[in-house]
N, C-alpha and C positions, 0 to 999 in steps of 0.2 A: 301574446307571448312569443318573445324572441328566440332564436335558435340556441341551443346549449353551446357552452364554450368550453367543454370539458376536453381538453387537449392538454398534453404535456403531463408534467407532475403536478399533483394535487398540492394546494398550499397547506392543507391540514387533512390528515386522515386518521381513521382508526382502523385497525386490522385485528380481527379476531377476539374482540374485547369481550370479557366477562366480568359481571359485578353482580356480587350478593351481599344482601343485608341480613344477617343471621340466617334463616331458613329460607327466606325469599330470594329467589334468582331473578334480579331486575333486569341484566342483560345476558344474553347467551350467544356467544359467537358472533357478534356484530361488527360489521365493517362499514365505513363510510368514507366518501372522498369528496372534498371540497376544492373546485377548481376557481382560479381568478377569474373574474369577470362573469360569474355564474351566479344566479340566484337557485338555490337548492331547497326544496321543501322536505320537512320531515313529517311524515303522516303517521297516525295510529290513534287507537282509542285511548281514553284515560287509562293509566295503568299498564300501557305497552312498553314504557321504558324510555319515553322521550326525554322527560325531565332529568333522569340518571344520565343519559348520553350527553345532554346539554352540560351537566356539571362536570363531566370527566373532560369535555372539551375546555371548560372554563377553569379547570385546575381545582374545582372544589373537591371532587372525589378522584382517587387514583384507581384504575382498573385492578381487578384481582390477577387477570391474565391478560394477554394480547399486548398490542402496541398502539402508542400515539406516534404519529408520523408529522413531522414538520418539513416541509420541502423534500418529501422522500426519506429523511433522516429520522431515526428513533429520537423522541424527546421525553423527558420526565418533568411533569408539572408538580412542584411540591406544594404548590398553593396557587390561588387566584393571581397573586403578583407575578408569578413565573409565565402564567398564560397571556397575562396583559403585556408583559415585557416583549413578548415575542409577537404581539400584534393580534390577540385576541380579544373581542369585547363582546359583553352580552347586554342586550337591551330587554329588560323584563317587562311583563304586561304593565305593572305598577311601578313607575320610576321611583327612586328614592333620592330626593334632592333635599339640600338643606333650605327651607322655606323663607328663612329670614337672611339669606345670601342672595346677591344678584345673580343673574345668569352667568356672567364672566367669572365671578368667584366661585360658582358651583363647578365650572369645566375645569378651572386650574387649582382647585383646592388641593393644598398640600405641595404644590409645585409651581408656584407663581414665580414669574421672573424676578430677578432682585436688581435693585441699582446699588451705588456704592454704600458702604456700610451695612448692608444686607437689608436695606428697606425694600420694600414690595413695590415694583414698577407698575402702579395701576394702570397707567397709560398703555403700556404694553400688553397687559392682560385684556384691556378693552378693545385695542386695535386687533390682537390675535383673534379674539372671540367674533369681532365684526367680520373679519377674514373668513373664519369658519362658516358663519351665517351665509355669507356671500357665495362660498363654495357649495353650500347646500341649496342655494336658490331660496332661501328664507329670510324674512325681515323680522327680526326680533331684536330689541334694544339691549345691548350688553349690560345695561346698568338697571334693568328692570329686575324686580325681586322675583324670586321663584314661587312665592306665595301667591296664589291667585291664578297661576298658569293653567291653562287647560291640559288634560292628559295628552293631548296631541304636541302641545308645544313642550311639555316635559321631556317627551320622547324624543323630540328634536334636539333638545339640549343634550340629553344622554347620547345621542349619535354624534353631535358635535365634540363631546367630551371623548368619545372612542376615536375620532379622527385627530384629536390633540394627540393622542398616543401613537399616531400613525398606524391605526388599526388595519390589518390585511383581511381579518376575518371578522364579520359581524354577524352575530347570532341574536334573532329577533324571535322572541317567546311570546306568542300571542299579543302582537302589538297592536292589532286593530280592534280588540274585544270592546273597548269603551270609546271608540271613535265614531264620528259621524261619516257619512258618505264622502263629504269635501275633505274632511281631514285625513281619510284613508287615501284618496286620490293623492293628496299633497305627499304623504308618506311614501306612497309608490313612487312618486316622481323623484323623491329623494334616493331611494334605493336604486332607481335606474342611473341616477347620477353616480352613485357609488360604484356600481357595476361598470359603468363606462371608464372610471378610474382604475379599473382592476381589482376591486375588492370582491372576495367571496363572501356571498350571503347565505347563512342558513335561516330559513323561515319556517316557523311553526303556527299553524292556525287549524281551527277546527272548520273554518269557513273554506269549502271546497273551491269556490268559484274564485277566491282570492289566490288560492295556489295556482289555478289553470292561468289566471290573468298574469300573475308576476313571475312565476318561476319556469325554469326550463328543465329541471330533472327534479324527481321526487324518490326519497327512500322511504319505504313503509316497514313500521314495525307492528309486531302482533305478538302479545304475551312475553315480550323481552326478546324476540327472535326477529331476525331479519327476513321479511317475506320477499322484498324486491327493491332494487334500485335501478331506475329506468328513466329515459327522457319521457317527458309529458307529450310530446307530439305524437298524436295518433290514440293517446290514452283517453278514456272517457270517465266521467264521473262515477258511473256505476260500476266500472271496473275497479276504480280505486278504492270504493267503498268495500267491494268484495274482498280486496287485498287487506283491507283494515279489518274488518270484523270476521273474515272467514266464511261468510254466507251471503246471500242475496238479500237485500231489505225489499222484500215486496212491497212494502208501503212505509215510507218516511212519515206520513200524516195519516195514520190508520183511523179515518173519522167513522165513527158507529152511528147507526141511526139510533135517535132517542125521542121519546115522546114528551114534548114540551109542555110543561105543567104550569102551576100558578106563580105569580110573582114572589121571589124569594128576597130579592133586594131591590129597593127602591131609593134613589137618589134624586133629591128635589132641590134645584136652585143652591147648590152647594157653592160656597164662596170663600176663598181665602185671600184677602186684599194683596195685590201685588203678585199673585202667584196664579191663581185660576179664579173664573167667576162664572156664576150662573150654570153650573155643570148639573146636567139633569138627565138620569137614564134608568133603566131597570134591568134586572137580570132574572130570568125565570128558571125554575127547577128543569134540568135535563138540557140546558143548552150552555155553550161555550160562546161567551161574547168577548171579543178582543177589543182593547183599548190601543188605538195606533196613533202614531204621531211622530214628528222629529224629536231628536233629544232636546230637552227643555221645554217641550210644549206642555208640561204639567201633569203628565199621566201618573209618574209615581207618587207626586204630591196628592193628587186626587185619592189614590189608593190609600195613602197613609192617613188622610182625613177621614176618609170612609171608616177606616179601622180603629180610629182615635188616637193615633200616634201624634198627629198634629191636630190642633183645635181649630175648626172652621170659623169664620167670622159670621156665617149666615148660611141658611139653609138646613135641611134635615136628612136624616138617613132612617129608612124603615127596613127592618128585618122581619119578614113574615107579618107584614102590616102594623107592627109595634115600633114606635118611634125610638131610636136608639139614643141613649144618653151621650153627647158629644164630648171628645177629648178623653175617652176612657177605653183603653185597649181590653180591660177587664169585662167592662159591660158588653163590648163587642163579642168577646170570646163566650161570655155566658149566653148571649143571643144567638150563637151559632156561626159567627164568622170566623175565618181563619185566613191569615195573610202569610205567605212565602215572599220574603223580601228579595229585592235585587240583589244585594250584597250579601250573599250566604255567610261568609267568613266573619264579616263585621257585625251582622244584624240578625243572622239566621241560627248561628251556632255559637257555642262556648268551646273554643278550640281546645282548651285545656282539658276539657272534661271527656269522658268517655262516650263511646257511642251509645250505650244503652242510657246513661245519665242524659245525654242530650235529647233522645226520644222522650224520656220520661218527664221532661220539664214542664210540659203543658199539662199534665195530669197528676201533679205532686198530691193534690187534695184526695185523689182516688187511690193513691199508691201505698197509703199509710194512715196512721192516726196519731193525733196529737203532735202533729209536726215531725213525726218519725216516719222516714220512707222504709218499707219493707224491700228489701233488695230482690227477694225472689219475684215479688210482683213487678218490680221495675225490669228486671232481666226477661221475665216472661212476656211483658208487653213489647219489649225491643225485639226478642227473638220473633214474635208474631210478625211484626211489621217487616223485619229484615226478610222473612221468608216471602211475604206478600209482594215486597217490592224489588225481589231477587237482588238484595244487597250483597256485594262482595266485599269481605272483610276477614280478617284473621281471627279475631276474638272481640266480642261485645264490649269487653273491658279495655281495648285498645283505644287511645285518644283519637278523637274524630279527625284531627289533623293528619293523620297518616293515610287517609283515605284518598282516592283520586277525587276530582271534582265533581264528576258524574255521581259517585257514591256518596259524596257530602250532600249533593241536592237531594238525593233519596232520603237521607237522613232528616233533612229539613221538612221534606213531604210527610215522612213517617210521623214526625212530632206534631204536624198540625192535623194530619188525617186521623190520629189517634183520639182527636177530641170529638169526632164524629160531626163535622160541621155540616150545616145546610148551605153555606156559601164558602166557596174557596176562591181567594184572590191571590194569583201567582204573578209575580212581577219578574219579567225575563226569565221563564223557567229552564230555558236551556242554554243560557249564555255560559260560554267557556267549558261545555262539556261535548264529548265526541259524538260522532253521528250514530253510533249503534245505540249508546245510551239516550240520545235524543229522541230516537223511535220509541224506546221504551216508556219515555216520560210522556210523549205524545199519546201512546196507546192507554197509559194510565188515565190521563186526563179524559180522553174519550171515553173509556169506561166507566169512569166516576160519573160523567155527565148522563151516560145511558142508565146509571142506576139512580138518577134523580137529583145528583148534586147540581148546584148552580155555580158555574165557574166563570169568573171575571180573568181574562188573562191579558197582561200588559207585555207587548212584544215590539222589539225594533226589527225583527226577522220577518220581512214581508212575506216570503214563502210560507212561514209558520203561520202567520195570521190567515193567509188565504187558505191554507190548507186544513186549519183547525177550527176557524170560527163559524159560527151560525150567523152571526151578525158582527159587522165592524163598526165601532165607534171611533171617529177620528178627531184628534185634537190639534189645534194650531193657535199657538201663542195664548195658551191658558183658557180657551174655550173651545166647547164642543161644536163642531161645525158640520159635522155629517154622520148619518148612519146609512150604512150600505148592506144590504142582504147578502147571504153569501152567494146567491146566485149572480149576482151582478158585480160583486167586488173582484177587481183587477189590479195589479200593480199600478197601472196608470190612473185608476180612479182614486185609490187609496192615496198616492203621492200628490195627486192634484189638490186634494182636500187638505193633506197634511202641510202644504206649502202656501195654502190660502189662494190657489188659483182658480177654485171652482165657483160657479156661480151661486152654488148653495152656500159656501162660505161667505161670499159678498151679502148674501141675503141675510145672513146672520148678524151681521154687523148692523144693518139697517133695522132689524127688529129689537135690538138692544138686548136680547137674551141669547143663550149660547145655542144657536140653531135657529128655529124659527117658531111659528105660533105653537103655543102649547108645551114647548120643549121642556118647561120647567115642571110640568105635570108628569104624571106616570106615562111613559110611552105606551101607546095602545089604547088609552082611554077613548080617543077619537082619532080619526085620521088627521085632524088639525095638530096631534101632539107629535107627529113625526118630524124627525130632523131631515134636513135636505139630504138627497142622495146625490152622490158626487157624480153619478153618471149622467145626470140630466140637467137641465135649466130649471132650477127651482128656487125661486124668490120665496119670501114669505108669504104664507097662505092668505094674509089680509092685505097684502099689496103694499107693505110699509117699506118695501126696498125702494119704492119711488120716492118716498118722503123721508124715511129714516127716522120718524119718531118712536121713542121708546116707551110710550104710554098706549100702544094700541090696545084695543078692548078684545073682548071674548077670546079670539084667538092669538092674542099677542104674547102668550107665554106665561101668564098669570099661573100660579101653582094649580089652580083649581079649574082652568079653563077647560071646557068640554067641547067646544067647537060648535056651538048652538048655530044652526045655519042661518037664524035671523040677524046675526051680528057679522055680516060679512064685509069683506073689504073690496075695493073695485076690482072686478074679476078682469078687467082688461088693464090694469095699472102695470106698466112695464118698469123693473128696476133698471138702476144705471148699468147692470151687468147684462141686460137682454133678458133676464129672468121674467117670466110673466106670472102675475099675481093670480090667485084663485079665490074660490069661497072659502068660507072658514070650515066647510065641510071637508076641505083637505085636497079636493080635485086639482090636479096641476095640468096646466095647458101648455 
């Protein structure tokens, strides 16, 4: 974090701004100053007023009172075009490019340089685009179609488009929510380049570590009011959280003790060709099991196959000991499974429906008769869960789209918890929600596990994984490569397994089954069924790391392997990674 550059007259500022929507006061006497060469963070919970503030700066909304100042002089934006013309650009979390046009065509859409007779100068368009990419230090082919670009590359295109307008103020709204670590690092490098050129950057993120890494100053909003605008130097994350939520968060990861019961979910040798293979694990009542790994490792795809959204090519799923019919979400629901998807807006909610209607979608058969839904029952069910999950809303009849991201996530949780599941699968449960709501979701998951629910949690947030999980299962390139107990899980051990750098991961390759001996069987049938632990040198238990055959016996990973000690591998066999083999009983040396 470099030193603030807040000297002189701000490039863009708000002064005493108020904005209301009906009876809801979104902003109350809020002021903000953005200086050239400075990255300024905007912090606050969902519903604090950040989105409204951004839209006022971008010309989407006009303030009811107060002033917008450009270089110290009052300015009035009648629409987004006015804001753009004076050098203000917004990069949203989900870029909106024309997929069938090239990168260059997207950047210069509607304002392409012309040749004689008004024809588009395609060479000039490509040359200008290449110059913009060079300025950002990014290698992207100007002629490449936008379709198929990663979110990270799409954001780079949006930034290049902003620069083509000679943007002096760049507003970045949750730009890293869907990015990997390396993509985030590249984005930050681009931001530093823009700062060095004198641009003012307004950065919005729920990831506090990113705010402290990138920004020099922070403005905090709470309930539409300005709490503080201050340098980040000397500020701690705890103090910033207190500013955001108005209280101390005693525990962001409030893990309760729970009694682990019988197996609720057992996955055996689940395979979907080209996506994941030989995935086996189990989740017991009363525990939270985290499925970790890098983006693209196959975690979400496994969850969708378990729930029946996608049909697996091989393997089986058992719920409460009974085999689940594959490829059928209805059968999964009837068996007691619930899936909270990663993309709540596209796959978890019907945005055009009301809050109460969304919560009632999973129980229509119980809310009416002969296909007719009784509104009183539907509203009662929604009201009950709204209270239990502390949902913040105006009316249950309001469209769910008016809620903040955190409250939308609570609606998705309410919809599925109302089915009274025995197994809850949550995919990225706290992505894009503020720190206060994140703590509430963590508390809810912990409480559900303590009440005997089996929870499978997919998360890319390592602190969340380490703080909430009783066991961590790690995937790498479509294979389950490690199981790490809570007591042994660290960021280093999880990341080593996720990147394929651990001995255990190498052993999994030799065994030919995701993990090692017996992994395709139900974990815990015998010691031989354990996945390798990423914290130690753990080759396959039958010594197959040395030879790499995929047809090893008893402890090789057959679905019903029980680890009979009579069928042992060479106890002294050393795999190519230095992992030492052991007996089929599972003892590691």
